[in-house]
C-alpha distance (Angstrom), angle and dihedral (degrees) to the residues before:
residue distance angle dihedral
M1 . . .
A2 3.90 . .
H3 3.71 116.8 .
Q4 3.83 112.6 -100.3
T5 3.77 120.8 -161.8
K6 3.80 117.9 -146.8
Y7 3.73 122.6 -142.8
I8 3.65 131.4 -140.6
F9 3.85 118.3 -168.8
V10 3.87 116.2 -160.8
S11 3.90 115.2 -163.4
G12 3.69 132.7 170.2
G13 3.76 140.8 -141.5
V14 3.79 145.0 -161.4
I15 3.75 99.8 15.2
S16 3.71 142.2 24.7
A17 3.88 123.7 -118.0
L18 3.88 83.9 37.2
G19 3.71 97.1 147.0
K20 3.86 100.3 -97.7
G21 3.87 89.7 138.5
I22 3.76 94.1 52.8
T23 3.89 89.3 46.0
A24 3.89 91.7 48.2
A25 3.80 88.4 48.4
S26 3.79 92.3 47.2
V27 3.89 92.7 50.2
A28 3.79 88.2 48.0
F29 3.78 91.0 47.8
L30 3.79 96.5 50.8
L31 3.85 92.1 48.3
K32 3.88 91.0 47.4
R33 3.76 89.3 50.1
R34 3.76 88.5 54.0
G35 3.71 88.8 59.2
F36 3.78 100.8 -99.5
S37 3.68 123.1 130.9
V38 3.91 112.3 -117.3
C39 3.72 133.5 -161.1
P40 3.82 113.6 -168.6
I41 3.86 118.9 -159.8
K42 3.87 127.5 -171.0
C43 3.98 117.5 -153.1
E44 3.67 110.9 -160.3
N45 3.82 127.8 -166.9
N46 3.93 99.2 -147.9
L47 3.68 119.9 113.5
N48 3.86 86.3 -137.9
V49 3.81 111.1 110.0
D50 3.81 90.0 -139.3
F51 3.96 136.9 -6.7
G52 3.70 94.4 -107.7
T53 3.85 92.3 91.8
I54 3.86 94.2 50.2
N55 3.86 122.1 98.8
P56 3.72 104.5 -114.1
I57 3.65 91.9 -130.5
E58 3.84 87.6 61.6
H59 3.81 98.9 53.0
G60 3.80 106.7 1.0
D61 3.80 129.1 -109.7
P62 3.91 113.8 -21.0
F63 3.83 106.5 -125.6
L64 3.68 108.5 -125.4
C65 3.90 111.0 -143.3
F66 3.77 130.5 -157.4
D67 3.70 97.0 -103.5
G68 4.03 94.4 48.6
L69 3.76 97.3 -91.8
E70 3.91 112.5 147.4
G71 3.67 98.7 -153.5
D72 3.84 131.5 166.4
Q73 3.78 125.7 -87.3
D74 3.78 95.0 -88.8
C75 3.76 87.9 67.5
G76 3.73 85.1 63.2
N77 3.78 92.6 49.1
Y78 3.82 90.7 53.6
E79 3.77 92.6 48.6
R80 3.84 95.9 48.2
F81 3.86 95.3 45.3
L82 3.74 94.2 42.5
N83 3.81 99.1 37.0
Q84 3.89 86.7 -140.0
E85 3.79 131.0 115.4
I86 3.68 118.7 -97.8
G87 3.99 122.2 -158.5
F88 3.75 146.4 148.2
K89 3.82 94.0 -42.5
N90 3.81 89.6 60.0
F91 3.96 99.2 54.2
M92 3.73 136.9 54.0
T93 3.80 133.2 170.3
M94 3.77 130.8 -165.9
G95 3.79 87.4 -113.5
Q96 3.80 90.2 59.5
L97 3.77 92.0 45.1
Y98 3.83 95.4 49.8
S99 3.86 91.8 45.0
T100 3.75 90.3 53.6
V101 3.73 93.5 47.4
I102 3.80 95.0 45.5
N103 3.79 89.2 46.8
N104 3.83 91.1 52.7
E105 3.70 90.4 48.5
R106 3.86 94.3 51.3
N107 3.84 86.4 51.7
M108 3.93 92.9 52.9
R109 3.92 93.1 -115.3
Y110 3.85 92.9 140.9
D111 3.75 94.8 58.8
G112 3.81 93.1 -121.5
E113 3.81 96.9 -50.3
D114 3.70 122.6 155.7
V115 3.79 97.0 -101.6
E116 3.84 112.3 -140.7
P117 3.86 138.2 159.5
I118 3.79 88.9 -100.5
P119 2.90 114.9 75.1
H120 3.86 104.0 0.0
I121 3.80 101.7 51.5
V122 3.85 87.6 38.1
D123 3.81 91.4 51.0
E124 3.94 90.0 49.2
I125 3.91 89.8 52.7
L126 3.90 90.8 49.9
R127 3.92 89.2 48.1
R128 3.71 93.2 52.8
I129 3.83 94.1 45.1
R130 3.87 92.9 49.1
K131 3.85 91.4 44.6
A132 3.78 92.2 51.3
A133 3.74 89.9 48.2
K134 3.91 93.2 48.0
D135 3.82 94.9 43.5
S136 3.87 94.7 49.2
K137 3.95 91.1 39.7
A138 3.89 83.8 -137.5
D139 3.77 121.2 -176.2
F140 3.85 86.9 -153.0
C141 3.88 131.6 22.3
V142 3.84 108.7 -158.8
I143 3.67 107.1 -160.8
E144 3.93 122.1 -167.3
L145 3.84 113.4 -156.2
G146 3.83 105.9 -145.6
G147 3.79 120.1 -133.6
T148 3.75 132.5 23.5
V149 3.71 124.0 -60.3
G150 3.78 113.5 -107.1
E151 3.90 94.4 17.6
Y152 3.73 122.2 157.5
E153 3.78 99.2 -107.2
N154 3.86 90.1 51.3
N155 3.87 90.5 -162.4
N156 3.70 88.4 133.8
G157 3.81 90.7 60.1
L158 3.98 87.1 83.3
Y159 3.70 88.8 59.6
Y160 3.83 93.2 49.7
E161 3.81 87.9 49.6
A162 3.82 87.2 55.3
A163 3.65 91.9 49.5
R164 3.76 92.7 49.7
L165 3.86 92.3 50.0
L166 3.89 93.7 44.9
A167 3.80 89.3 56.6
L168 3.78 92.4 59.1
K169 3.91 90.3 65.6
E170 3.89 105.3 18.1
P171 3.76 136.8 49.2
V172 3.76 108.2 -95.6
A173 3.81 140.0 171.5
H174 3.84 127.7 -165.0
V175 3.81 120.1 -146.2
H176 3.85 110.0 -173.2
V177 3.77 119.1 -163.3
T178 3.75 113.9 -155.1
Y179 3.78 138.5 168.4
V180 3.84 129.1 -123.1
L181 3.64 114.5 -158.1
E182 3.81 124.1 -145.7
P183 3.94 105.3 -162.4
P184 3.88 109.1 -157.6
H185 3.71 94.5 -135.8
I186 3.79 86.6 60.6
G187 3.65 105.7 38.1
E188 3.72 99.6 -151.9
P189 3.87 134.0 77.9
K190 3.80 118.3 -91.3
T191 3.75 119.9 -151.3
K192 3.82 100.8 -173.4
P193 3.85 97.6 99.4
A194 3.78 88.3 48.9
Q195 3.81 90.6 49.4
F196 3.84 88.2 52.9
G197 3.69 91.9 53.5
L198 3.82 92.4 49.0
K199 3.77 90.3 47.8
D200 3.91 89.8 56.0
L201 3.81 90.2 45.1
M202 3.76 90.9 54.0
S203 3.69 94.6 43.2
M204 3.82 86.7 67.7
G205 3.73 92.0 56.0
V206 3.85 95.7 -99.4
I207 3.80 114.2 129.1
P208 3.81 111.6 -167.6
N209 3.77 118.2 -131.0
F210 3.68 96.5 -169.9
I211 3.86 134.3 25.4
V212 3.80 125.2 -155.6
V213 3.79 110.9 -163.5
R214 3.71 119.2 -150.1
A215 3.68 113.6 -161.2
Q216 3.83 143.0 139.2
H217 3.71 89.4 -100.3
P218 3.85 134.7 13.5
I219 3.84 109.6 -77.2
D220 3.92 113.7 -122.6
R221 3.78 131.7 -124.7
Q222 3.67 94.1 -92.9
R223 3.85 90.9 60.9
K224 3.84 91.4 42.2
Y225 3.91 88.7 51.6
K226 3.78 88.4 50.0
F227 3.83 91.6 54.5
G228 3.67 92.4 42.0
I229 3.91 98.0 52.1
K230 3.88 92.4 43.2
F231 3.82 97.6 49.3
G232 3.76 102.7 24.5
I233 3.79 95.7 -113.2
E234 3.77 124.4 142.9
E235 3.70 117.7 -117.3
Q236 3.86 93.0 -120.7
D237 3.75 87.0 60.4
I238 3.73 95.2 60.7
F239 3.82 114.2 83.1
N240 3.70 134.1 -167.4
A241 3.92 119.8 -126.1
E242 3.72 99.8 172.1
N243 3.86 121.1 167.3
L244 3.74 110.9 -62.7
S245 3.78 132.8 -172.3
D246 3.81 94.5 -113.0
I247 3.88 137.0 15.3
H248 3.71 93.7 -126.1
Q249 3.69 90.5 64.4
V250 3.87 89.8 66.2
P251 3.90 99.4 82.4
L252 3.69 89.0 46.9
H253 3.80 94.0 49.8
L254 3.95 91.7 48.3
H255 3.80 90.0 47.2
E256 3.73 90.1 52.6
Q257 3.85 89.4 56.2
G258 3.81 91.0 48.3
L259 3.83 102.3 -109.3
D260 3.81 96.1 144.3
L261 3.69 93.0 50.3
R262 3.68 95.0 48.3
I263 3.79 89.8 51.5
L264 3.83 89.8 52.7
K265 3.86 88.3 49.8
H266 3.83 90.6 49.9
F267 3.83 88.8 56.6
N268 3.89 93.6 43.2
I269 3.86 91.8 -117.7
K270 3.74 102.8 158.6
K271 3.73 96.2 178.0
K272 3.77 102.9 84.9
T273 3.80 106.7 -175.3
N274 3.80 119.7 -158.3
I275 3.68 114.5 -88.7
K276 3.79 116.2 -124.5
I277 3.78 110.9 -149.8
D278 3.83 107.3 128.9
D279 3.74 91.8 110.2
W280 3.81 90.8 54.0
K281 3.74 92.4 47.3
K282 3.84 88.4 52.0
F283 3.66 89.6 52.7
V284 3.84 96.1 47.4
K285 3.86 92.3 49.0
K286 3.92 89.8 50.2
T287 3.76 90.9 46.7
L288 3.97 91.9 53.8
A289 3.83 94.1 39.4
K290 3.86 124.4 101.6
K291 3.76 106.2 -95.1
K292 3.74 128.0 -130.9
N293 3.85 94.0 -136.3
T294 3.87 140.1 39.5
T295 3.83 126.5 -160.2
K296 3.79 131.7 176.5
I297 3.75 118.5 -132.4
A298 3.56 124.8 -168.3
I299 3.94 118.5 -151.0
V300 3.79 111.6 -162.2
G301 3.79 107.1 -158.9
K302 3.74 142.8 127.2
Y303 3.75 105.1 -137.2
F304 3.76 99.3 78.4
G305 3.83 102.3 102.8
T306 3.73 133.8 72.9
G307 3.84 114.5 169.7
D308 3.73 104.8 -51.5
S309 3.77 94.8 -24.4
Q310 3.81 128.4 94.2
L311 3.79 113.3 -145.9
N312 3.73 137.7 -175.3
D313 3.84 96.2 -159.7
S314 3.93 93.2 97.2
Y315 3.84 86.4 67.7
H316 3.77 97.2 33.4
A317 3.81 100.1 140.0
L318 3.87 89.5 45.3
F319 3.56 95.9 57.8
H320 3.83 92.2 49.1
A321 3.74 91.3 49.8
I322 3.91 91.5 52.5
E323 3.86 91.6 47.7
H324 3.85 91.9 48.8
A325 3.80 90.1 53.3
A326 3.76 92.8 39.8
T327 3.89 92.0 53.9
S328 3.81 90.7 50.8
A329 3.74 89.5 50.7
D330 3.86 92.1 47.0
T331 3.74 88.6 -120.7
D332 3.86 134.2 139.1
V333 3.73 113.8 -145.3
E334 3.85 122.3 -143.8
Y335 3.80 106.5 -159.4
I336 3.92 125.8 -140.3
L337 3.67 105.5 -162.5
V338 3.73 111.2 -158.1
N339 3.92 124.8 -165.4
S340 3.80 98.8 -148.4
E341 3.83 93.0 -161.1
K342 3.91 97.7 44.6
E343 3.74 96.3 40.4
E344 3.76 102.9 36.5
K345 3.84 93.0 119.2
T346 3.99 93.6 46.0
M347 3.79 95.9 43.9
T348 3.78 93.6 119.9
K349 3.66 92.5 51.3
K350 3.89 93.8 47.2
L351 3.87 91.5 50.9
K352 3.80 102.7 42.0
N353 3.79 91.2 101.5
A354 3.79 99.1 40.8
D355 3.84 117.2 120.4
G356 3.99 90.3 -167.2
I357 3.78 133.3 10.2
I358 3.96 127.0 -147.6
V359 3.68 124.7 -170.8
P360 3.82 106.0 -167.7
I361 3.80 138.4 -171.2
G362 3.87 119.4 -40.0
W363 3.69 144.5 153.8
G364 3.75 137.5 -141.1
N365 3.81 133.2 2.6
R366 3.81 102.0 -62.8
G367 3.77 111.6 111.8
I368 3.77 97.8 -4.6
E369 3.95 95.3 122.6
G370 3.76 86.9 57.2
K371 3.74 91.4 53.0
I372 3.79 90.9 46.8
N373 3.86 88.6 52.2
A374 3.87 86.9 52.8
I375 3.68 93.1 51.5
K376 3.74 93.9 46.9
Y377 3.83 89.0 50.4
A378 3.94 89.9 50.3
R379 3.76 90.4 48.3
E380 3.84 98.9 48.5
K381 3.76 97.2 36.4
K382 3.92 92.0 46.6
I383 3.77 93.1 -126.0
P384 3.69 111.9 157.4
Y385 3.88 110.7 -95.3
L386 3.58 133.4 -164.0
G387 3.89 119.6 -175.6
L388 3.91 121.6 -165.9
C389 3.71 121.0 -164.4
Y390 3.94 103.4 -50.7
G391 3.86 84.1 25.1
M392 3.82 90.1 64.3
Q393 3.76 93.7 45.2
L394 3.71 94.4 50.7
A395 3.85 90.7 45.0
C396 3.78 84.1 60.8
I397 3.85 92.4 49.7
E398 3.80 93.3 45.9
Y399 3.80 90.3 53.5
A400 3.78 93.0 46.4
R401 3.72 92.3 51.9
N402 3.83 101.3 41.6
V403 3.75 105.4 27.7
L404 3.76 104.9 26.2
K405 3.80 91.6 35.6
L406 3.79 97.3 -130.3
E407 3.80 91.7 143.1
D408 3.73 96.2 -176.1
A409 3.96 94.1 51.4
Q410 3.69 107.7 142.6
T411 3.88 143.6 151.0
E412 3.74 119.6 -101.6
E413 3.67 89.8 -126.5
V414 3.81 91.1 66.5
S415 3.86 99.1 32.3
P416 3.75 116.3 17.3
K417 3.92 90.1 -176.0
A418 3.81 98.5 47.9
K419 3.83 113.4 129.9
N420 3.79 96.2 -135.2
K421 3.86 105.9 42.5
I422 3.81 97.8 179.8
I423 3.73 86.2 174.9
H424 3.80 119.7 41.5
S425 3.81 148.1 157.7
I426 3.98 120.2 -97.5
P427 3.71 126.9 -151.3
F428 3.67 115.0 -85.0
N429 3.79 116.6 -87.5
E430 3.82 121.4 176.0
K431 3.84 89.9 -148.6
Y432 3.81 87.4 70.4
Q433 3.86 113.0 12.9
T434 3.77 141.2 55.6
I435 3.73 124.2 -148.7
K436 3.76 111.2 -115.7
G437 3.64 102.3 175.4
E438 3.81 143.8 -40.2
N439 3.88 108.9 -19.5
T440 3.80 90.4 -14.7
S441 3.87 127.6 116.5
M442 3.64 131.0 172.6
R443 3.83 142.7 -176.9
L444 3.66 105.1 -117.5
G445 3.89 129.5 178.0
T446 3.78 134.5 6.4
F447 3.79 120.4 -12.1
D448 3.87 127.9 173.1
C449 3.73 123.0 -115.0
V450 3.68 126.0 -161.8
I451 3.79 115.5 -144.3
K452 3.74 127.0 -164.6
E453 3.71 128.5 -134.7
G454 3.79 118.4 -105.3
T455 3.75 95.0 42.5
I456 3.85 130.4 109.3
A457 3.80 88.4 -120.6
F458 3.89 91.5 56.1
D459 3.87 87.4 48.0
I460 3.75 91.1 51.4
Y461 3.68 98.2 57.0
T462 3.83 98.8 34.1
K463 3.75 87.9 55.7
H464 3.77 91.1 61.0
F465 3.77 105.7 27.8
S466 3.84 131.2 42.3
K467 3.78 117.3 -108.5
K468 3.81 87.0 -116.5
E469 3.79 89.8 59.7
L470 3.78 91.1 47.9
N471 3.92 94.7 49.7
Y472 3.80 93.1 -118.0
N473 3.78 112.0 -154.1
A474 3.73 106.5 -149.9
K475 3.74 94.0 -167.5
D476 3.71 97.3 53.6
K477 4.01 92.3 26.5
T478 3.80 89.8 -131.4
I479 3.85 136.3 133.3
T480 3.77 125.5 -151.0
V481 3.87 122.6 -143.6
G482 3.69 131.1 175.1
E483 3.70 119.7 -132.6
R484 3.83 135.4 168.9
H485 3.68 125.3 -99.9
R486 3.92 133.9 -159.8
H487 3.97 110.4 165.5
R488 3.73 143.0 98.2
F489 3.82 109.4 -149.2
E490 3.83 127.1 64.8
F491 3.77 138.1 -161.8
N492 3.76 111.4 -82.5
N493 3.85 108.2 -115.5
E494 3.72 93.9 -154.3
Y495 3.86 87.6 77.0
R496 3.81 95.7 46.2
K497 3.69 96.3 99.1
L498 3.74 94.7 46.7
F499 3.60 91.7 53.7
E500 3.85 95.5 44.5
D501 3.94 87.9 50.1
S502 3.79 87.8 61.6
E503 3.82 91.7 53.6
F504 3.86 92.6 -105.5
I505 3.93 104.4 148.3
F506 3.75 127.4 -132.2
S507 3.72 94.5 -162.8
G508 3.76 96.6 174.1
V509 3.87 134.2 33.4
S510 3.74 136.6 166.0
P511 3.92 115.3 -84.8
D512 3.82 88.0 -104.0
N513 3.85 90.0 50.6
F514 3.82 90.0 -122.7
F515 3.68 103.0 112.1
V516 3.90 128.1 51.9
E517 3.79 105.0 -135.4
M518 3.85 104.2 166.0
I519 3.83 133.1 25.4
E520 3.81 132.2 -177.3
L521 3.80 144.4 166.1
P522 3.92 120.1 -114.4
K523 3.78 113.8 -83.5
D524 3.82 92.0 -122.0
E525 3.89 90.1 54.0
H526 3.92 98.4 46.8
P527 3.81 131.9 9.8
F528 3.80 92.4 -135.2
F529 3.74 125.1 -2.3
V530 3.81 108.3 150.8
A531 3.79 134.0 151.9
T532 3.68 135.8 173.0
Q533 3.82 136.8 -165.2
A534 3.76 87.8 -140.4
H535 3.77 132.6 77.8
P536 3.86 109.7 -118.3
E537 3.91 90.6 168.4
Y538 3.76 89.0 75.3
R539 3.94 89.4 60.8
S540 3.73 97.1 51.0
Y541 3.82 117.7 114.7
P542 3.74 131.0 -176.1
L543 3.75 94.3 -115.5
Q544 3.89 93.1 32.5
P545 3.86 107.2 43.6
H546 3.94 110.8 -168.9
P547 3.72 110.6 -101.6
M548 3.77 93.6 -133.7
F549 3.93 88.1 64.9
I550 3.77 94.3 40.8
E551 3.86 91.8 54.7
F552 3.78 91.9 42.9
I553 3.86 91.9 53.4
K554 3.89 89.2 47.8
A555 3.83 88.9 50.7
S556 3.77 92.0 50.0
L557 3.90 92.4 51.1
K558 3.82 88.1 52.2
K559 3.78 90.2 54.6
């Protein structure tokens, strides 16, 4: 009998940022932990082709995938929960879909048809879903439908139409995540907004098989009965997803209520393999437990504020990576969030209690002098420092200005006419770069980095992986690691000798020695001053924290 993929659509109602991504990731997690292969897919409504051009304050930190996809945060949720790589096949936007269909039309691939959203965009959605299922040979495709059902733009209506059509030919289940309000002046849960959302969903021909109820508290049987009787859903197919202390509790909470078994029953899968989640339970228990240690970590960035609110979403993957490492080190983290633009002049005051300092990804000239001030403070005060992407580039500029006395040292991104462009652009080479737009190229995706023995970076990786896993070269005394990149500008090799003569260490370079990938200060000069052009934060998992963050946390504890 031919292999047949089963499809689970996860939709959301009432409000955005409801937790569909965590729900979809949890469903996928539970099925994978029962031994099934799973392919998660995120369907986004934006007309952006990817999330790389969106201001992170608008939609949070774009998740950088192994193959260069700049997806949304939910791609990161899938990858972290499933411990499997997510890429282009797992993500689509309305911008991608329309671009493909319009390109097809321009190349006469529709034989002169009148090209419209239905059927042509819908057909493209179905083609991509089926191709992802076939290429991954998945037992289950878990497909998250972005946005909120019934929203004004209604772009996501095309995804719902695709889901409706797929169910006519393939085994499909629908999980609808909704929200039940509990207005304080009433004192009881009110289901009417959730009912409106379900009504809109059903008006598009999609009948939910399971309801996951987000709420401040678990809803009672009376409310479940109300949902069931109005929408023809059995009580045992309605699940509580009330506010929990940590998102990693969600799959366990849904499992305890039997969601995974009900899904298997829906698809008539009689062979119920044992679920293996003891390691996840152990991790969650450790995450929630009182920690032995505490450390204060300063994150110096410029994407914290939106209106009157302060959000962490712009550095979503970074916070996860820190928490993974901190949990493994039995450590609580107190964050010092520093706006590098607004607090440029008061940086020393803001950082005086920091045990460790991170300068993460960034773009453009706004706030960079504040970041450079923070790096100078970390270097001179011997505070553990971790630079990520822009954090590496600016560390080189700070060193050039204050140690090498190149006072006008700068990045070409900020000052194209600067005399000493320590960081500069390079001519386009398809071996390294991807064209992102007019006159814009970037290094996107996974690239190898060769790290030499005797460096902090070498010690970090070899402490957590065997030399065999790291392709140790005994002749050159190097290891090779693959890390993800998302940047446009590079260290200017004309200055490499000048830096090396001052004992500045280029600990990691590309295999052809063209790109500087990691830098550090000598161990006898600074306890932990390490920066990388790459993004290790996108390769950190709950059960496999990235070694760079583990050792940074340990260094901050020593401080």
